[in-house]
A tleap script that builds the chain and sets N, CA, C and O, in Angstrom:
source leaprc.protein.ff14SB
mol = sequence {
  NMET ASP LEU ARG GLU LEU THR ASP ILE THR
  ASP TYR PHE VAL ILE CYS THR ALA GLU SER
  GLY PRO HIE THR GLU ALA LEU CYS ASP ALA
  VAL ILE GLU GLY MET GLU LYS ALA GLY TYR
  PRO PRO TRP HIE VAL GLU GLY ASP ALA ASP
  ARG SER TRP VAL LEU ILE ASP PHE VAL ASP
  VAL VAL VAL HIE ILE PHE GLN GLN ASP THR
  ARG GLN PHE TYR ALA LEU GLU ARG LEU TRP
  GLY ASP ALA GLN ILE GLU GLU ILE SER CPRO
}
set mol.1.N position { -10.120 -7.153 -17.141 }
set mol.1.CA position { -10.884 -7.201 -18.366 }
set mol.1.C position { -12.082 -8.122 -18.150 }
set mol.1.O position { -11.938 -9.265 -17.714 }
set mol.2.N position { -13.233 -7.614 -18.457 }
set mol.2.CA position { -14.460 -8.382 -18.320 }
set mol.2.C position { -14.719 -9.114 -19.638 }
set mol.2.O position { -15.040 -8.488 -20.648 }
set mol.3.N position { -14.578 -10.430 -19.623 }
set mol.3.CA position { -14.720 -11.242 -20.827 }
set mol.3.C position { -16.026 -12.028 -20.878 }
set mol.3.O position { -16.235 -12.829 -21.790 }
set mol.4.N position { -16.892 -11.806 -19.918 }
set mol.4.CA position { -18.102 -12.633 -19.802 }
set mol.4.C position { -18.969 -12.631 -21.053 }
set mol.4.O position { -19.577 -13.654 -21.367 }
set mol.5.N position { -19.045 -11.537 -21.766 }
set mol.5.CA position { -19.875 -11.455 -22.967 }
set mol.5.C position { -19.138 -11.910 -24.227 }
set mol.5.O position { -19.736 -11.991 -25.299 }
set mol.6.N position { -17.825 -12.210 -24.101 }
set mol.6.CA position { -17.006 -12.489 -25.280 }
set mol.6.C position { -16.567 -13.938 -25.432 }
set mol.6.O position { -16.316 -14.393 -26.547 }
set mol.7.N position { -16.472 -14.670 -24.320 }
set mol.7.CA position { -15.936 -16.031 -24.384 }
set mol.7.C position { -16.406 -16.847 -23.186 }
set mol.7.O position { -16.835 -16.302 -22.169 }
set mol.8.N position { -16.314 -18.160 -23.332 }
set mol.8.CA position { -16.640 -19.063 -22.228 }
set mol.8.C position { -15.394 -19.554 -21.498 }
set mol.8.O position { -15.512 -20.314 -20.537 }
set mol.9.N position { -14.198 -19.138 -21.932 }
set mol.9.CA position { -12.971 -19.679 -21.328 }
set mol.9.C position { -12.738 -19.170 -19.917 }
set mol.9.O position { -12.176 -19.886 -19.087 }
set mol.10.N position { -13.159 -17.952 -19.632 }
set mol.10.CA position { -13.038 -17.377 -18.294 }
set mol.10.C position { -13.928 -16.149 -18.236 }
set mol.10.O position { -14.399 -15.668 -19.266 }
set mol.11.N position { -14.158 -15.644 -17.037 }
set mol.11.CA position { -14.960 -14.433 -16.894 }
set mol.11.C position { -14.112 -13.167 -16.946 }
set mol.11.O position { -14.518 -12.152 -17.514 }
set mol.12.N position { -12.925 -13.245 -16.341 }
set mol.12.CA position { -12.080 -12.054 -16.233 }
set mol.12.C position { -10.613 -12.386 -16.452 }
set mol.12.O position { -10.144 -13.465 -16.088 }
set mol.13.N position { -9.898 -11.443 -17.052 }
set mol.13.CA position { -8.442 -11.413 -17.052 }
set mol.13.C position { -8.017 -10.293 -16.125 }
set mol.13.O position { -8.572 -9.195 -16.168 }
set mol.14.N position { -7.042 -10.570 -15.297 }
set mol.14.CA position { -6.346 -9.540 -14.536 }
set mol.14.C position { -4.942 -9.508 -15.117 }
set mol.14.O position { -4.248 -10.525 -15.136 }
set mol.15.N position { -4.526 -8.339 -15.590 }
set mol.15.CA position { -3.232 -8.213 -16.249 }
set mol.15.C position { -2.403 -7.190 -15.493 }
set mol.15.O position { -2.859 -6.078 -15.225 }
set mol.16.N position { -1.179 -7.578 -15.150 }
set mol.16.CA position { -0.304 -6.628 -14.471 }
set mol.16.C position { 1.105 -6.724 -15.036 }
set mol.16.O position { 1.472 -7.700 -15.692 }
set mol.17.N position { 1.880 -5.683 -14.761 }
set mol.17.CA position { 3.228 -5.575 -15.293 }
set mol.17.C position { 4.241 -5.630 -14.165 }
set mol.17.O position { 4.119 -4.920 -13.167 }
set mol.18.N position { 5.238 -6.479 -14.336 }
set mol.18.CA position { 6.348 -6.588 -13.385 }
set mol.18.C position { 7.587 -5.958 -14.002 }
set mol.18.O position { 7.704 -5.859 -15.223 }
set mol.19.N position { 8.503 -5.537 -13.154 }
set mol.19.CA position { 9.699 -4.850 -13.629 }
set mol.19.C position { 10.894 -5.771 -13.859 }
set mol.19.O position { 11.893 -5.354 -14.443 }
set mol.20.N position { 10.798 -7.022 -13.403 }
set mol.20.CA position { 11.924 -7.955 -13.545 }
set mol.20.C position { 11.425 -9.364 -13.264 }
set mol.20.O position { 10.286 -9.560 -12.841 }
set mol.21.N position { 12.298 -10.346 -13.508 }
set mol.21.CA position { 11.954 -11.733 -13.186 }
set mol.21.C position { 11.629 -11.935 -11.713 }
set mol.21.O position { 10.608 -12.543 -11.392 }
set mol.22.N position { 12.482 -11.434 -10.799 }
set mol.22.CA position { 12.168 -11.568 -9.376 }
set mol.22.C position { 10.864 -10.857 -8.983 }
set mol.22.O position { 10.123 -11.343 -8.128 }
set mol.23.N position { 10.593 -9.718 -9.605 }
set mol.23.CA position { 9.343 -9.014 -9.322 }
set mol.23.C position { 8.147 -9.841 -9.799 }
set mol.23.O position { 7.128 -9.922 -9.113 }
set mol.24.N position { 8.277 -10.449 -10.972 }
set mol.24.CA position { 7.226 -11.326 -11.489 }
set mol.24.C position { 6.957 -12.458 -10.508 }
set mol.24.O position { 5.807 -12.759 -10.188 }
set mol.25.N position { 8.021 -13.076 -10.039 }
set mol.25.CA position { 7.882 -14.193 -9.096 }
set mol.25.C position { 7.241 -13.737 -7.789 }
set mol.25.O position { 6.400 -14.444 -7.233 }
set mol.26.N position { 7.631 -12.567 -7.296 }
set mol.26.CA position { 7.059 -12.052 -6.049 }
set mol.26.C position { 5.568 -11.763 -6.209 }
set mol.26.O position { 4.774 -12.083 -5.325 }
set mol.27.N position { 5.187 -11.156 -7.339 }
set mol.27.CA position { 3.770 -10.897 -7.594 }
set mol.27.C position { 2.983 -12.200 -7.691 }
set mol.27.O position { 1.889 -12.318 -7.139 }
set mol.28.N position { 3.543 -13.164 -8.389 }
set mol.28.CA position { 2.908 -14.480 -8.528 }
set mol.28.C position { 2.687 -15.115 -7.158 }
set mol.28.O position { 1.589 -15.579 -6.850 }
set mol.29.N position { 3.731 -15.132 -6.345 }
set mol.29.CA position { 3.622 -15.715 -5.002 }
set mol.29.C position { 2.569 -14.998 -4.167 }
set mol.29.O position { 1.802 -15.639 -3.448 }
set mol.30.N position { 2.528 -13.660 -4.259 }
set mol.30.CA position { 1.565 -12.882 -3.478 }
set mol.30.C position { 0.128 -13.155 -3.924 }
set mol.30.O position { -0.768 -13.284 -3.090 }
set mol.31.N position { -0.088 -13.242 -5.234 }
set mol.31.CA position { -1.433 -13.531 -5.738 }
set mol.31.C position { -1.881 -14.914 -5.280 }
set mol.31.O position { -2.994 -15.074 -4.779 }
set mol.32.N position { -1.030 -15.898 -5.448 }
set mol.32.CA position { -1.400 -17.263 -5.058 }
set mol.32.C position { -1.651 -17.345 -3.557 }
set mol.32.O position { -2.638 -17.942 -3.124 }
set mol.33.N position { -0.771 -16.755 -2.766 }
set mol.33.CA position { -0.932 -16.802 -1.308 }
set mol.33.C position { -2.240 -16.125 -0.880 }
set mol.33.O position { -2.988 -16.667 -0.066 }
set mol.34.N position { -2.503 -14.954 -1.428 }
set mol.34.CA position { -3.729 -14.247 -1.067 }
set mol.34.C position { -4.987 -14.993 -1.473 }
set mol.34.O position { -5.950 -15.062 -0.710 }
set mol.35.N position { -4.976 -15.545 -2.666 }
set mol.35.CA position { -6.154 -16.290 -3.133 }
set mol.35.C position { -6.354 -17.581 -2.351 }
set mol.35.O position { -7.487 -17.955 -2.047 }
set mol.36.N position { -5.265 -18.260 -2.024 }
set mol.36.CA position { -5.388 -19.479 -1.215 }
set mol.36.C position { -5.956 -19.159 0.165 }
set mol.36.O position { -6.794 -19.901 0.676 }
set mol.37.N position { -5.505 -18.061 0.769 }
set mol.37.CA position { -6.047 -17.651 2.069 }
set mol.37.C position { -7.528 -17.340 1.983 }
set mol.37.O position { -8.263 -17.544 2.949 }
set mol.38.N position { -7.972 -16.852 0.841 }
set mol.38.CA position { -9.385 -16.539 0.630 }
set mol.38.C position { -10.193 -17.775 0.231 }
set mol.38.O position { -11.407 -17.695 0.048 }
set mol.39.N position { -9.512 -18.921 0.098 }
set mol.39.CA position { -10.199 -20.159 -0.242 }
set mol.39.C position { -10.253 -20.472 -1.719 }
set mol.39.O position { -11.068 -21.289 -2.146 }
set mol.40.N position { -9.395 -19.835 -2.514 }
set mol.40.CA position { -9.386 -20.043 -3.954 }
set mol.40.C position { -8.001 -20.456 -4.441 }
set mol.40.O position { -7.248 -19.619 -4.939 }
set mol.41.N position { -7.662 -21.717 -4.306 }
set mol.41.CA position { -6.354 -22.156 -4.820 }
set mol.41.C position { -6.348 -22.134 -6.343 }
set mol.41.O position { -7.394 -22.316 -6.966 }
set mol.42.N position { -5.194 -21.915 -6.944 }
set mol.42.CA position { -5.146 -21.897 -8.415 }
set mol.42.C position { -5.410 -23.279 -8.985 }
set mol.42.O position { -5.024 -24.293 -8.403 }
set mol.43.N position { -6.073 -23.303 -10.129 }
set mol.43.CA position { -6.296 -24.541 -10.848 }
set mol.43.C position { -5.046 -24.918 -11.632 }
set mol.43.O position { -4.710 -26.095 -11.760 }
set mol.44.N position { -4.356 -23.892 -12.161 }
set mol.44.CA position { -3.176 -24.142 -12.977 }
set mol.44.C position { -2.287 -22.904 -12.953 }
set mol.44.O position { -2.776 -21.775 -12.986 }
set mol.45.N position { -0.965 -23.132 -12.896 }
set mol.45.CA position { 0.013 -22.045 -12.967 }
set mol.45.C position { 1.055 -22.433 -13.997 }
set mol.45.O position { 1.544 -23.563 -14.000 }
set mol.46.N position { 1.396 -21.491 -14.877 }
set mol.46.CA position { 2.462 -21.760 -15.833 }
set mol.46.C position { 3.217 -20.474 -16.123 }
set mol.46.O position { 2.688 -19.373 -15.975 }
set mol.47.N position { 4.448 -20.639 -16.535 }
set mol.47.CA position { 5.258 -19.480 -16.871 }
set mol.47.C position { 6.522 -19.914 -17.575 }
set mol.47.O position { 6.905 -21.084 -17.545 }
set mol.48.N position { 7.165 -18.947 -18.209 }
set mol.48.CA position { 8.396 -19.263 -18.907 }
set mol.48.C position { 9.591 -19.177 -17.955 }
set mol.48.O position { 9.469 -18.658 -16.846 }
set mol.49.N position { 10.720 -19.678 -18.384 }
set mol.49.CA position { 11.898 -19.811 -17.522 }
set mol.49.C position { 12.417 -18.474 -17.014 }
set mol.49.O position { 12.904 -18.393 -15.886 }
set mol.50.N position { 12.322 -17.432 -17.820 }
set mol.50.CA position { 12.846 -16.134 -17.371 }
set mol.50.C position { 11.784 -15.272 -16.696 }
set mol.50.O position { 12.021 -14.100 -16.402 }
set mol.51.N position { 10.632 -15.847 -16.456 }
set mol.51.CA position { 9.534 -15.174 -15.760 }
set mol.51.C position { 9.068 -13.905 -16.469 }
set mol.51.O position { 8.666 -12.939 -15.820 }
set mol.52.N position { 9.120 -13.907 -17.807 }
set mol.52.CA position { 8.615 -12.744 -18.526 }
set mol.52.C position { 7.086 -12.762 -18.609 }
set mol.52.O position { 6.465 -11.728 -18.855 }
set mol.53.N position { 6.480 -13.942 -18.404 }
set mol.53.CA position { 5.020 -14.058 -18.378 }
set mol.53.C position { 4.651 -15.240 -17.493 }
set mol.53.O position { 5.120 -16.358 -17.708 }
set mol.54.N position { 3.825 -14.991 -16.514 }
set mol.54.CA position { 3.275 -16.051 -15.668 }
set mol.54.C position { 1.757 -15.963 -15.749 }
set mol.54.O position { 1.181 -14.879 -15.659 }
set mol.55.N position { 1.124 -17.105 -15.918 }
set mol.55.CA position { -0.326 -17.198 -15.984 }
set mol.55.C position { -0.798 -17.992 -14.777 }
set mol.55.O position { -0.306 -19.090 -14.518 }
set mol.56.N position { -1.747 -17.440 -14.044 }
set mol.56.CA position { -2.328 -18.130 -12.889 }
set mol.56.C position { -3.818 -18.273 -13.168 }
set mol.56.O position { -4.540 -17.279 -13.248 }
set mol.57.N position { -4.269 -19.502 -13.313 }
set mol.57.CA position { -5.652 -19.780 -13.702 }
set mol.57.C position { -6.476 -20.170 -12.481 }
set mol.57.O position { -6.234 -21.205 -11.859 }
set mol.58.N position { -7.449 -19.333 -12.147 }
set mol.58.CA position { -8.391 -19.624 -11.072 }
set mol.58.C position { -9.760 -19.991 -11.648 }
set mol.58.O position { -10.767 -19.893 -10.947 }
set mol.59.N position { -9.809 -20.402 -12.881 }
set mol.59.CA position { -10.974 -20.803 -13.673 }
set mol.59.C position { -11.804 -19.580 -14.083 }
set mol.59.O position { -11.796 -19.217 -15.258 }
set mol.60.N position { -12.512 -18.943 -13.163 }
set mol.60.CA position { -13.328 -17.784 -13.521 }
set mol.60.C position { -12.500 -16.515 -13.699 }
set mol.60.O position { -12.941 -15.562 -14.341 }
set mol.61.N position { -11.311 -16.512 -13.133 }
set mol.61.CA position { -10.384 -15.384 -13.242 }
set mol.61.C position { -9.016 -15.931 -13.631 }
set mol.61.O position { -8.516 -16.871 -13.012 }
set mol.62.N position { -8.415 -15.338 -14.659 }
set mol.62.CA position { -7.065 -15.714 -15.061 }
set mol.62.C position { -6.176 -14.486 -14.872 }
set mol.62.O position { -6.452 -13.416 -15.414 }
set mol.63.N position { -5.109 -14.659 -14.096 }
set mol.63.CA position { -4.177 -13.574 -13.819 }
set mol.63.C position { -2.959 -13.739 -14.722 }
set mol.63.O position { -2.352 -14.809 -14.773 }
set mol.64.N position { -2.612 -12.671 -15.431 }
set mol.64.CA position { -1.430 -12.637 -16.284 }
set mol.64.C position { -0.455 -11.637 -15.672 }
set mol.64.O position { -0.800 -10.474 -15.465 }
set mol.65.N position { 0.754 -12.089 -15.387 }
set mol.65.CA position { 1.797 -11.196 -14.887 }
set mol.65.C position { 2.888 -11.160 -15.946 }
set mol.65.O position { 3.552 -12.163 -16.210 }
set mol.66.N position { 3.062 -9.992 -16.546 }
set mol.66.CA position { 4.000 -9.808 -17.641 }
set mol.66.C position { 5.127 -8.876 -17.236 }
set mol.66.O position { 4.938 -7.986 -16.407 }
set mol.67.N position { 6.302 -9.081 -17.821 }
set mol.67.CA position { 7.284 -8.016 -17.868 }
set mol.67.C position { 6.894 -7.122 -19.035 }
set mol.67.O position { 6.217 -7.572 -19.959 }
set mol.68.N position { 7.312 -5.859 -19.002 }
set mol.68.CA position { 6.819 -4.842 -19.936 }
set mol.68.C position { 6.939 -5.246 -21.410 }
set mol.68.O position { 5.963 -5.140 -22.153 }
set mol.69.N position { 8.110 -5.705 -21.842 }
set mol.69.CA position { 8.292 -6.052 -23.260 }
set mol.69.C position { 7.361 -7.179 -23.688 }
set mol.69.O position { 6.809 -7.142 -24.788 }
set mol.70.N position { 7.185 -8.165 -22.842 }
set mol.70.CA position { 6.320 -9.297 -23.168 }
set mol.70.C position { 4.865 -8.860 -23.204 }
set mol.70.O position { 4.101 -9.314 -24.055 }
set mol.71.N position { 4.478 -7.985 -22.288 }
set mol.71.CA position { 3.104 -7.479 -22.292 }
set mol.71.C position { 2.817 -6.723 -23.576 }
set mol.71.O position { 1.749 -6.888 -24.166 }
set mol.72.N position { 3.747 -5.904 -24.011 }
set mol.72.CA position { 3.553 -5.164 -25.256 }
set mol.72.C position { 3.509 -6.093 -26.460 }
set mol.72.O position { 2.732 -5.865 -27.387 }
set mol.73.N position { 4.335 -7.140 -26.459 }
set mol.73.CA position { 4.377 -8.071 -27.584 }
set mol.73.C position { 3.040 -8.811 -27.737 }
set mol.73.O position { 2.494 -8.889 -28.838 }
set mol.74.N position { 2.521 -9.348 -26.640 }
set mol.74.CA position { 1.283 -10.136 -26.724 }
set mol.74.C position { 0.027 -9.272 -26.761 }
set mol.74.O position { -0.992 -9.694 -27.308 }
set mol.75.N position { 0.082 -8.095 -26.201 }
set mol.75.CA position { -0.996 -7.097 -26.293 }
set mol.75.C position { -2.390 -7.693 -26.086 }
set mol.75.O position { -3.254 -7.576 -26.955 }
set mol.76.N position { -2.600 -8.319 -24.956 }
set mol.76.CA position { -3.904 -8.925 -24.689 }
set mol.76.C position { -5.033 -7.896 -24.715 }
set mol.76.O position { -6.162 -8.224 -25.080 }
set mol.77.N position { -4.740 -6.672 -24.335 }
set mol.77.CA position { -5.763 -5.633 -24.382 }
set mol.77.C position { -6.225 -5.379 -25.815 }
set mol.77.O position { -7.400 -5.089 -26.042 }
set mol.78.N position { -5.327 -5.484 -26.770 }
set mol.78.CA position { -5.699 -5.332 -28.174 }
set mol.78.C position { -6.417 -6.582 -28.677 }
set mol.78.O position { -7.423 -6.494 -29.381 }
set mol.79.N position { -5.888 -7.737 -28.309 }
set mol.79.CA position { -6.471 -9.002 -28.746 }
set mol.79.C position { -7.925 -9.141 -28.276 }
set mol.79.O position { -8.785 -9.616 -29.016 }
set mol.80.N position { -8.177 -8.722 -27.049 }
set mol.80.CA position { -9.524 -8.777 -26.481 }
set mol.80.C position { -10.098 -7.357 -26.433 }
set mol.80.O position { -10.663 -6.950 -25.418 }
set mol.81.N position { -9.956 -6.616 -27.512 }
set mol.81.CA position { -10.316 -5.213 -27.573 }
set mol.81.C position { -11.771 -4.894 -27.290 }
set mol.81.O position { -12.087 -3.758 -26.938 }
set mol.82.N position { -12.665 -5.861 -27.432 }
set mol.82.CA position { -14.083 -5.619 -27.164 }
set mol.82.C position { -14.433 -5.740 -25.684 }
set mol.82.O position { -15.556 -5.434 -25.283 }
set mol.83.N position { -13.481 -6.182 -24.878 }
set mol.83.CA position { -13.741 -6.366 -23.446 }
set mol.83.C position { -13.785 -5.030 -22.731 }
set mol.83.O position { -13.086 -4.080 -23.084 }
set mol.84.N position { -14.634 -4.992 -21.712 }
set mol.84.CA position { -14.659 -3.811 -20.857 }
set mol.84.C position { -13.424 -3.880 -19.963 }
set mol.84.O position { -13.159 -4.911 -19.343 }
set mol.85.N position { -12.666 -2.780 -19.897 }
set mol.85.CA position { -11.421 -2.747 -19.149 }
set mol.85.C position { -11.512 -1.740 -18.024 }
set mol.85.O position { -11.949 -0.607 -18.223 }
set mol.86.N position { -11.099 -2.158 -16.846 }
set mol.86.CA position { -10.976 -1.251 -15.710 }
set mol.86.C position { -9.511 -1.196 -15.330 }
set mol.86.O position { -8.935 -2.214 -14.948 }
set mol.87.N position { -8.904 -0.038 -15.425 }
set mol.87.CA position { -7.499 0.112 -15.088 }
set mol.87.C position { -7.365 0.525 -13.631 }
set mol.87.O position { -8.092 1.389 -13.140 }
set mol.88.N position { -6.418 -0.111 -12.952 }
set mol.88.CA position { -6.132 0.193 -11.551 }
set mol.88.C position { -4.668 0.533 -11.459 }
set mol.88.O position { -3.813 -0.303 -11.752 }
set mol.89.N position { -4.370 1.743 -11.058 }
set mol.89.CA position { -2.985 2.182 -10.920 }
set mol.89.C position { -2.529 2.036 -9.479 }
set mol.89.O position { -3.321 2.134 -8.542 }
set mol.90.N position { -1.209 1.794 -9.323 }
set mol.90.CA position { -0.704 1.651 -7.948 }
set mol.90.C position { -0.785 2.944 -7.172 }
set mol.90.O position { -0.400 2.987 -6.003 }
savepdb mol mol.pdb
quit
C-alpha cells in the first residue's frame, strides 16, 4: 500500500497473510533476515503472543504479517482505503 500521499508515519505498508503462528514467525524471520542482508535492519518489531499479528517497522516501510482472522478484523486495506494498492499473489 502506497501511503506517501496520505500520511507522514510511513511510505508503504506491506501486508501479508500467514496460515498459523509458526508460519507467521517464519515469515517474520525471513523478512528480517532478508532486509538485514540488504542493509536495512528493523527499527522496531512487535507482535502478540500467539503470533496472529506481527509488525516489522523499517521506518519508510512497515510490514504487517497477519493470520487470516486477524487480518480481516483489522482490515487495514479498508482503514487506508484511499491508498494505492498493488496485490502480489504467490
